C-alpha positions as YAML, in Angstrom:
chain: A
units: angstrom
residues:
- id: 1
  name: MET
  ca: [11.96, -6.12, 6.83]
- id: 2
  name: ARG
  ca: [13.14, -4.35, 3.18]
- id: 3
  name: VAL
  ca: [10.93, -2.04, 1.77]
- id: 4
  name: LEU
  ca: [11.41, 0.97, -0.64]
- id: 5
  name: GLY
  ca: [9.19, 3.33, -0.41]
- id: 6
  name: ILE
  ca: [7.76, 5.90, -3.01]
- id: 7
  name: GLU
  ca: [6.44, 9.93, -2.31]
- id: 8
  name: THR
  ca: [4.64, 11.56, -5.06]
- id: 9
  name: SER
  ca: [2.40, 13.09, -3.01]
- id: 10
  name: CYS
  ca: [2.58, 17.04, -4.23]
- id: 11
  name: ASP
  ca: [6.44, 18.66, -5.55]
- id: 12
  name: GLU
  ca: [8.89, 16.01, -4.20]
- id: 13
  name: THR
  ca: [9.66, 12.81, -6.14]
- id: 14
  name: ALA
  ca: [10.99, 10.86, -3.43]
- id: 15
  name: ALA
  ca: [12.31, 7.12, -2.49]
- id: 16
  name: ALA
  ca: [13.95, 5.40, 0.18]
- id: 17
  name: VAL
  ca: [15.26, 2.14, 1.13]
- id: 18
  name: VAL
  ca: [14.50, 1.24, 5.00]
- id: 19
  name: THR
  ca: [14.58, -1.71, 6.66]
- id: 20
  name: VAL
  ca: [12.07, -2.15, 10.40]
- id: 21
  name: GLU
  ca: [12.93, -4.38, 13.05]
- id: 22
  name: GLU
  ca: [9.49, -5.12, 15.74]
- id: 23
  name: ALA
  ca: [7.51, -4.43, 12.43]
- id: 24
  name: THR
  ca: [4.41, -6.06, 14.09]
- id: 25
  name: GLY
  ca: [5.41, -4.59, 17.52]
- id: 26
  name: GLN
  ca: [4.49, -1.14, 19.22]
- id: 27
  name: ARG
  ca: [7.73, -0.11, 19.23]
- id: 28
  name: PRO
  ca: [9.05, -0.33, 15.60]
- id: 29
  name: ARG
  ca: [12.43, 1.08, 14.29]
- id: 30
  name: GLY
  ca: [13.55, 2.11, 10.97]
- id: 31
  name: ARG
  ca: [17.18, 2.11, 9.64]
- id: 32
  name: ILE
  ca: [17.45, 3.95, 6.49]
- id: 33
  name: LEU
  ca: [19.88, 2.28, 3.95]
- id: 34
  name: SER
  ca: [18.75, 5.65, 1.16]
- id: 35
  name: ASP
  ca: [17.03, 8.30, 0.50]
- id: 36
  name: VAL
  ca: [16.92, 9.77, -2.33]
- id: 37
  name: VAL
  ca: [14.40, 13.45, -2.95]
- id: 38
  name: HIS
  ca: [14.00, 15.37, -5.83]
- id: 39
  name: THR
  ca: [12.73, 18.93, -5.23]
- id: 40
  name: GLN
  ca: [10.46, 20.73, -7.51]
- id: 41
  name: ALA
  ca: [10.95, 24.30, -6.42]
- id: 42
  name: ALA
  ca: [12.70, 25.68, -9.13]
- id: 43
  name: VAL
  ca: [9.74, 24.73, -11.39]
- id: 44
  name: HIS
  ca: [7.27, 25.72, -9.68]
- id: 45
  name: ALA
  ca: [9.51, 29.59, -7.93]
- id: 46
  name: ARG
  ca: [7.52, 31.53, -10.76]
- id: 47
  name: PHE
  ca: [4.36, 30.77, -10.56]
- id: 48
  name: GLY
  ca: [4.11, 31.75, -6.51]
- id: 49
  name: GLY
  ca: [2.91, 28.07, -5.60]
- id: 50
  name: VAL
  ca: [2.86, 24.21, -7.13]
- id: 51
  name: VAL
  ca: [1.05, 23.78, -10.45]
- id: 52
  name: PRO
  ca: [-0.63, 20.34, -10.32]
- id: 53
  name: GLU
  ca: [-0.36, 19.68, -13.85]
- id: 54
  name: LEU
  ca: [3.57, 20.79, -14.12]
- id: 55
  name: ALA
  ca: [4.26, 18.76, -10.65]
- id: 56
  name: SER
  ca: [2.33, 15.97, -12.28]
- id: 57
  name: ARG
  ca: [4.67, 16.08, -15.28]
- id: 58
  name: ASP
  ca: [7.93, 16.24, -13.91]
- id: 59
  name: HIS
  ca: [7.85, 13.03, -11.02]
- id: 60
  name: LEU
  ca: [6.82, 10.73, -14.68]
- id: 61
  name: GLN
  ca: [10.19, 12.52, -15.56]
- id: 62
  name: ARG
  ca: [11.99, 12.23, -12.28]
- id: 63
  name: GLY
  ca: [10.08, 8.99, -10.74]
- id: 64
  name: LEU
  ca: [12.25, 6.07, -12.57]
- id: 65
  name: PRO
  ca: [16.00, 7.88, -11.91]
- id: 66
  name: VAL
  ca: [14.96, 8.60, -8.18]
- id: 67
  name: LEU
  ca: [14.14, 5.16, -7.76]
- id: 68
  name: ASP
  ca: [17.65, 3.44, -9.49]
- id: 69
  name: GLN
  ca: [19.53, 6.25, -6.94]
- id: 70
  name: ALA
  ca: [18.31, 5.01, -4.30]
- id: 71
  name: LEU
  ca: [18.28, 1.00, -4.66]
- id: 72
  name: ARG
  ca: [21.60, 2.04, -5.96]
- id: 73
  name: GLU
  ca: [22.66, 4.13, -2.56]
- id: 74
  name: ALA
  ca: [21.06, 0.97, -0.48]
- id: 75
  name: GLY
  ca: [23.29, -1.48, -2.07]
- id: 76
  name: THR
  ca: [20.63, -3.76, -3.09]
- id: 77
  name: GLU
  ca: [17.60, -4.50, -6.04]
- id: 78
  name: LEU
  ca: [14.49, -4.72, -6.26]
- id: 79
  name: ARG
  ca: [14.49, -8.67, -6.22]
- id: 80
  name: ALA
  ca: [16.98, -8.32, -2.77]
- id: 81
  name: LEU
  ca: [13.04, -6.19, -1.23]
- id: 82
  name: ASP
  ca: [10.57, -8.08, 1.00]
- id: 83
  name: GLY
  ca: [8.29, -5.83, 0.11]
- id: 84
  name: LEU
  ca: [7.34, -2.28, -1.72]
- id: 85
  name: ALA
  ca: [5.06, 1.38, 0.33]
- id: 86
  name: VAL
  ca: [3.48, 4.53, -1.65]
- id: 87
  name: THR
  ca: [1.89, 7.00, -0.83]
- id: 88
  name: SER
  ca: [-2.30, 7.23, -2.45]
- id: 89
  name: GLY
  ca: [-3.54, 10.20, -0.60]
- id: 90
  name: PRO
  ca: [-3.94, 12.91, 0.65]
- id: 91
  name: GLY
  ca: [-2.41, 15.34, -1.89]
- id: 92
  name: LEU
  ca: [-2.26, 15.94, -5.16]
- id: 93
  name: VAL
  ca: [-4.40, 13.72, -7.63]
- id: 94
  name: GLY
  ca: [-2.53, 13.93, -10.66]
- id: 95
  name: ALA
  ca: [1.18, 13.33, -8.84]
- id: 96
  name: LEU
  ca: [-0.27, 10.74, -6.48]
- id: 97
  name: LEU
  ca: [-1.33, 8.64, -10.13]
- id: 98
  name: VAL
  ca: [2.30, 8.51, -11.24]
- id: 99
  name: GLY
  ca: [3.38, 7.11, -7.72]
- id: 100
  name: VAL
  ca: [0.74, 5.12, -6.98]
- id: 101
  name: GLN
  ca: [1.16, 3.53, -10.42]
- id: 102
  name: MET
  ca: [4.95, 3.13, -10.28]
- id: 103
  name: ALA
  ca: [4.45, 1.03, -7.46]
- id: 104
  name: LYS
  ca: [1.23, -1.04, -9.09]
- id: 105
  name: SER
  ca: [4.07, -2.04, -12.15]
- id: 106
  name: LEU
  ca: [6.43, -2.85, -9.73]
- id: 107
  name: SER
  ca: [4.80, -5.49, -7.96]
- id: 108
  name: VAL
  ca: [2.88, -6.84, -10.86]
- id: 109
  name: ALA
  ca: [6.33, -7.61, -12.48]
- id: 110
  name: THR
  ca: [8.65, -8.74, -9.21]
- id: 111
  name: GLY
  ca: [5.54, -10.20, -7.26]
- id: 112
  name: LEU
  ca: [6.66, -8.15, -4.49]
- id: 113
  name: PRO
  ca: [3.38, -7.44, -2.55]
- id: 114
  name: LEU
  ca: [2.62, -3.54, -2.10]
- id: 115
  name: ALA
  ca: [0.92, -1.06, 0.74]
- id: 116
  name: LYS
  ca: [-0.76, 2.27, 0.53]
- id: 117
  name: VAL
  ca: [0.17, 4.14, 3.39]
- id: 118
  name: ASN
  ca: [-1.59, 7.44, 4.15]
- id: 119
  name: HIS
  ca: [0.93, 10.22, 3.47]
- id: 120
  name: LEU
  ca: [0.15, 11.73, 7.11]
- id: 121
  name: GLU
  ca: [0.49, 8.67, 9.04]
- id: 122
  name: GLY
  ca: [3.91, 8.26, 7.43]
- id: 123
  name: HIS
  ca: [4.52, 12.10, 9.70]
- id: 124
  name: LEU
  ca: [3.43, 11.00, 12.63]
- id: 125
  name: LEU
  ca: [5.62, 7.56, 12.56]
- id: 126
  name: ALA
  ca: [8.50, 10.08, 11.09]
- id: 127
  name: VAL
  ca: [9.71, 9.65, 15.03]
- id: 128
  name: LEU
  ca: [10.36, 6.45, 14.61]
- id: 129
  name: LEU
  ca: [14.04, 6.78, 12.18]
- id: 130
  name: ASP
  ca: [15.40, 8.30, 14.61]
- id: 131
  name: ASP
  ca: [16.92, 5.89, 17.29]
- id: 132
  name: ALA
  ca: [15.96, 7.93, 20.73]
- id: 133
  name: ALA
  ca: [12.38, 7.64, 19.14]
- id: 134
  name: PRO
  ca: [9.70, 7.13, 21.47]
- id: 135
  name: SER
  ca: [7.30, 4.48, 21.78]
- id: 136
  name: PRO
  ca: [3.59, 5.38, 22.14]
- id: 137
  name: PRO
  ca: [1.27, 6.70, 23.53]
- id: 138
  name: TRP
  ca: [1.82, 10.22, 22.49]
- id: 139
  name: LEU
  ca: [-0.13, 13.39, 21.58]
- id: 140
  name: ALA
  ca: [1.13, 14.45, 17.89]
- id: 141
  name: LEU
  ca: [1.19, 18.31, 15.52]
- id: 142
  name: VAL
  ca: [1.47, 17.51, 11.82]
- id: 143
  name: VAL
  ca: [1.87, 21.03, 10.76]
- id: 144
  name: SER
  ca: [2.09, 21.08, 6.86]
- id: 145
  name: GLY
  ca: [2.09, 22.91, 3.88]
- id: 146
  name: GLY
  ca: [-1.81, 21.32, 4.05]
- id: 147
  name: HIS
  ca: [-2.13, 20.19, 7.23]
- id: 148
  name: THR
  ca: [-2.55, 21.31, 10.69]
- id: 149
  name: SER
  ca: [-3.85, 18.36, 13.00]
- id: 150
  name: LEU
  ca: [-3.48, 17.40, 16.60]
- id: 151
  name: TYR
  ca: [-3.79, 14.00, 17.05]
- id: 152
  name: GLU
  ca: [-3.56, 11.27, 19.24]
- id: 153
  name: VAL
  ca: [-1.53, 8.60, 18.92]
- id: 154
  name: ARG
  ca: [-2.43, 6.03, 21.44]
- id: 155
  name: GLU
  ca: [-0.54, 2.66, 19.44]
- id: 156
  name: VAL
  ca: [0.97, 2.33, 16.28]
- id: 157
  name: GLY
  ca: [-1.75, 2.41, 13.55]
- id: 158
  name: ARG
  ca: [-4.21, 3.57, 15.90]
- id: 159
  name: TYR
  ca: [-5.20, 7.10, 15.89]
- id: 160
  name: ARG
  ca: [-7.62, 9.58, 16.74]
- id: 161
  name: LEU
  ca: [-8.00, 13.78, 15.31]
- id: 162
  name: LEU
  ca: [-8.69, 16.32, 18.34]
- id: 163
  name: GLY
  ca: [-8.86, 18.55, 15.97]
- id: 164
  name: HIS
  ca: [-7.38, 20.98, 13.31]
- id: 165
  name: THR
  ca: [-7.68, 24.05, 11.42]
- id: 166
  name: LEU
  ca: [-10.12, 25.69, 10.40]
- id: 167
  name: ASP
  ca: [-8.76, 28.32, 7.90]
- id: 168
  name: ASP
  ca: [-5.36, 27.27, 5.86]
- id: 169
  name: ALA
  ca: [-2.34, 25.95, 7.23]
- id: 170
  name: ALA
  ca: [0.87, 27.45, 8.60]
- id: 171
  name: GLY
  ca: [2.67, 25.66, 5.39]
- id: 172
  name: ARG
  ca: [0.73, 28.21, 3.03]
- id: 173
  name: ALA
  ca: [2.08, 31.36, 4.47]
- id: 174
  name: ARG
  ca: [5.64, 32.11, 2.48]
- id: 175
  name: GLY
  ca: [6.55, 34.74, -0.28]
- id: 176
  name: GLY
  ca: [6.48, 38.04, -0.23]
- id: 177
  name: ILE
  ca: [9.59, 39.88, -1.26]
- id: 178
  name: PRO
  ca: [12.93, 39.54, 1.01]
- id: 179
  name: GLN
  ca: [14.18, 43.23, 1.23]
- id: 180
  name: GLY
  ca: [13.53, 45.70, 3.37]
- id: 181
  name: GLN
  ca: [14.05, 45.83, 7.49]
- id: 182
  name: GLU
  ca: [10.34, 46.35, 7.50]
- id: 183
  name: LEU
  ca: [9.61, 43.65, 6.27]
- id: 184
  name: SER
  ca: [11.50, 41.46, 7.85]
- id: 185
  name: ASP
  ca: [10.17, 42.52, 11.44]
- id: 186
  name: LEU
  ca: [7.02, 41.47, 9.66]
- id: 187
  name: CYS
  ca: [7.40, 38.17, 8.96]
- id: 188
  name: ALA
  ca: [8.95, 38.02, 12.13]
- id: 189
  name: SER
  ca: [6.64, 38.89, 13.45]
- id: 190
  name: PHE
  ca: [4.09, 36.67, 11.70]
- id: 191
  name: GLN
  ca: [6.00, 33.41, 12.56]
- id: 192
  name: GLU
  ca: [6.08, 34.14, 16.06]
- id: 193
  name: ALA
  ca: [2.70, 34.50, 16.20]
- id: 194
  name: VAL
  ca: [2.00, 31.14, 14.09]
- id: 195
  name: CYS
  ca: [4.45, 28.86, 16.43]
- id: 196
  name: ASP
  ca: [3.21, 30.78, 19.62]
- id: 197
  name: ALA
  ca: [-0.01, 29.76, 18.34]
- id: 198
  name: LEU
  ca: [1.14, 25.96, 17.41]
- id: 199
  name: THR
  ca: [2.85, 25.06, 20.53]
- id: 200
  name: LEU
  ca: [0.95, 26.43, 23.59]
- id: 201
  name: ARG
  ca: [-2.15, 24.89, 21.82]
- id: 202
  name: ALA
  ca: [-0.68, 21.18, 21.12]
- id: 203
  name: VAL
  ca: [1.11, 21.46, 24.49]
- id: 204
  name: ARG
  ca: [-2.64, 22.05, 26.10]
- id: 205
  name: ALA
  ca: [-3.89, 19.76, 24.48]
- id: 206
  name: ALA
  ca: [-0.73, 17.12, 25.44]
- id: 207
  name: ARG
  ca: [-2.24, 17.79, 29.00]
- id: 208
  name: ALA
  ca: [-6.53, 17.21, 28.59]
- id: 209
  name: ALA
  ca: [-5.58, 14.37, 26.12]
- id: 210
  name: ARG
  ca: [-3.14, 13.49, 29.89]
- id: 211
  name: LEU
  ca: [0.13, 12.44, 27.42]
- id: 212
  name: GLU
  ca: [3.46, 13.41, 28.80]
- id: 213
  name: THR
  ca: [4.62, 13.19, 25.21]
- id: 214
  name: LEU
  ca: [4.35, 15.64, 22.00]
- id: 215
  name: VAL
  ca: [5.32, 14.96, 19.11]
- id: 216
  name: ILE
  ca: [5.87, 17.49, 16.06]
- id: 217
  name: CYS
  ca: [5.92, 16.30, 12.42]
- id: 218
  name: GLY
  ca: [5.29, 17.55, 8.62]
- id: 219
  name: GLY
  ca: [7.09, 20.19, 6.84]
- id: 220
  name: VAL
  ca: [6.78, 22.69, 9.25]
- id: 221
  name: ALA
  ca: [8.37, 21.17, 12.47]
- id: 222
  name: ALA
  ca: [11.18, 21.93, 9.99]
- id: 223
  name: ASN
  ca: [11.28, 25.72, 11.02]
- id: 224
  name: SER
  ca: [14.07, 26.08, 14.12]
- id: 225
  name: ARG
  ca: [11.84, 28.85, 16.04]
- id: 226
  name: LEU
  ca: [8.85, 26.23, 16.04]
- id: 227
  name: ARG
  ca: [11.53, 23.59, 17.13]
- id: 228
  name: SER
  ca: [13.29, 26.16, 19.87]
- id: 229
  name: LEU
  ca: [9.55, 27.02, 21.43]
- id: 230
  name: ALA
  ca: [8.34, 23.60, 21.33]
- id: 231
  name: HIS
  ca: [11.38, 22.57, 23.55]
- id: 232
  name: GLU
  ca: [11.44, 25.99, 25.69]
- id: 233
  name: ARG
  ca: [7.32, 25.28, 26.42]
- id: 234
  name: CYS
  ca: [7.70, 21.68, 27.11]
- id: 235
  name: ALA
  ca: [10.24, 21.59, 29.06]
- id: 236
  name: ALA
  ca: [8.28, 24.65, 31.13]
- id: 237
  name: GLU
  ca: [5.33, 21.77, 31.93]
- id: 238
  name: GLY
  ca: [7.42, 18.82, 31.75]
- id: 239
  name: ILE
  ca: [6.28, 17.32, 28.30]
- id: 240
  name: ALA
  ca: [8.57, 15.29, 27.14]
- id: 241
  name: VAL
  ca: [8.62, 16.87, 22.85]
- id: 242
  name: HIS
  ca: [10.31, 14.58, 19.63]
- id: 243
  name: LEU
  ca: [10.87, 16.30, 16.60]
- id: 244
  name: PRO
  ca: [11.96, 14.24, 13.57]
- id: 245
  name: ALA
  ca: [15.24, 15.70, 11.88]
- id: 246
  name: PRO
  ca: [14.58, 18.04, 9.62]
- id: 247
  name: ARG
  ca: [15.57, 16.06, 6.07]
- id: 248
  name: LEU
  ca: [12.61, 14.18, 7.72]
- id: 249
  name: CYS
  ca: [10.89, 16.57, 8.24]
- id: 250
  name: THR
  ca: [9.76, 17.37, 4.52]
- id: 251
  name: ASP
  ca: [8.12, 15.00, 2.59]
- id: 252
  name: ASN
  ca: [10.17, 11.63, 1.33]
- id: 253
  name: GLY
  ca: [10.60, 7.74, 0.73]
- id: 254
  name: ALA
  ca: [11.47, 6.94, 4.04]
- id: 255
  name: MET
  ca: [8.31, 7.31, 5.93]
- id: 256
  name: ILE
  ca: [6.62, 6.17, 3.63]
- id: 257
  name: ALA
  ca: [8.49, 2.88, 3.47]
- id: 258
  name: LEU
  ca: [8.08, 2.49, 7.30]
- id: 259
  name: ALA
  ca: [4.71, 3.11, 7.22]
- id: 260
  name: GLY
  ca: [4.31, 0.17, 4.41]
- id: 261
  name: ALA
  ca: [6.35, -2.14, 6.43]
- id: 262
  name: ILE
  ca: [4.53, -1.89, 9.03]
- id: 263
  name: ARG
  ca: [1.36, -2.60, 7.14]
- id: 264
  name: LEU
  ca: [3.12, -4.89, 5.05]
- id: 265
  name: ALA
  ca: [3.77, -7.50, 8.42]
- id: 266
  name: ARG
  ca: [0.55, -6.80, 9.90]
- id: 267
  name: GLY
  ca: [-0.71, -8.61, 6.72]
- id: 268
  name: GLU
  ca: [-1.93, -5.53, 4.80]
- id: 269
  name: ARG
  ca: [-2.24, -5.80, 1.03]
- id: 270
  name: ALA
  ca: [-2.65, -2.89, -1.36]
- id: 271
  name: PRO
  ca: [-4.78, -4.54, -3.99]
- id: 272
  name: VAL
  ca: [-4.42, -4.15, -7.72]
- id: 273
  name: ASP
  ca: [-6.78, -1.69, -8.87]
- id: 274
  name: LEU
  ca: [-5.51, 0.84, -6.50]
- id: 275
  name: ALA
  ca: [-6.28, 4.30, -6.62]
- id: 276
  name: ALA
  ca: [-4.88, 7.31, -6.19]
- id: 277
  name: ASP
  ca: [-6.84, 8.81, -2.93]
- id: 278
  name: PRO
  ca: [-6.13, 12.99, -2.62]
- id: 279
  name: GLY
  ca: [-8.86, 12.88, 0.38]
- id: 280
  name: TRP
  ca: [-7.79, 10.65, 2.07]
- id: 281
  name: ARG
  ca: [-8.87, 11.04, 5.44]
- id: 282
  name: LEU
  ca: [-6.34, 9.53, 8.44]
...
């Protein structure tokens, strides 16, 4: 299947075209034909965080140009696709609405089937875009700007939440004044504490669930220290660890296209009255 994925859950406007093989089985594999991401970092920089209204407006301005670029880079047209996929939750409601309305409009105009995708499922399955991707079952640590959770993935489409943080997510810990050795030491110590806690609990959870494979995904999984410590700990415990490439850890349309293709292959279709669901639980 060749699917266009649209992602606008927070502060990245993303679109990608992905071909997926064996989408109905337990070893789906995706090949990225294009992957375009526009980040809003400059839009929100002076506020110290994402401003929802500004995020929504920027998605409105960037959505169609990003989509057009994704189609051009993939060397295809809308009518040559097999389907569409869009993130409909969780996320910022205004930002989600932009992507959902754009995807619904394209579906109605072209007749292409549309799949709704949970943003967290996109992160969970991003590892399947790697040639060396594992087969289920595995334990997944989803660690991003908005979530820090442990999921048991027994098969594609079947997930069980094992636990999550009670306080804010690790990805929220950013900012500060990038000057002075003492501050650098403090930041390094904080990073080490976070990475130590995340990897320690992930390995313990994998052992408790009797799973021999750990997948770490989400935006914070691009952190180099987290990646190296995960490899160290898993090697010591005899656990296989897989992390998507850093570009596929952060929000992107490719993971949404992949997850959507799997749902479309199973006969799922989003209704014409599909709405954004900012609190959608996986």
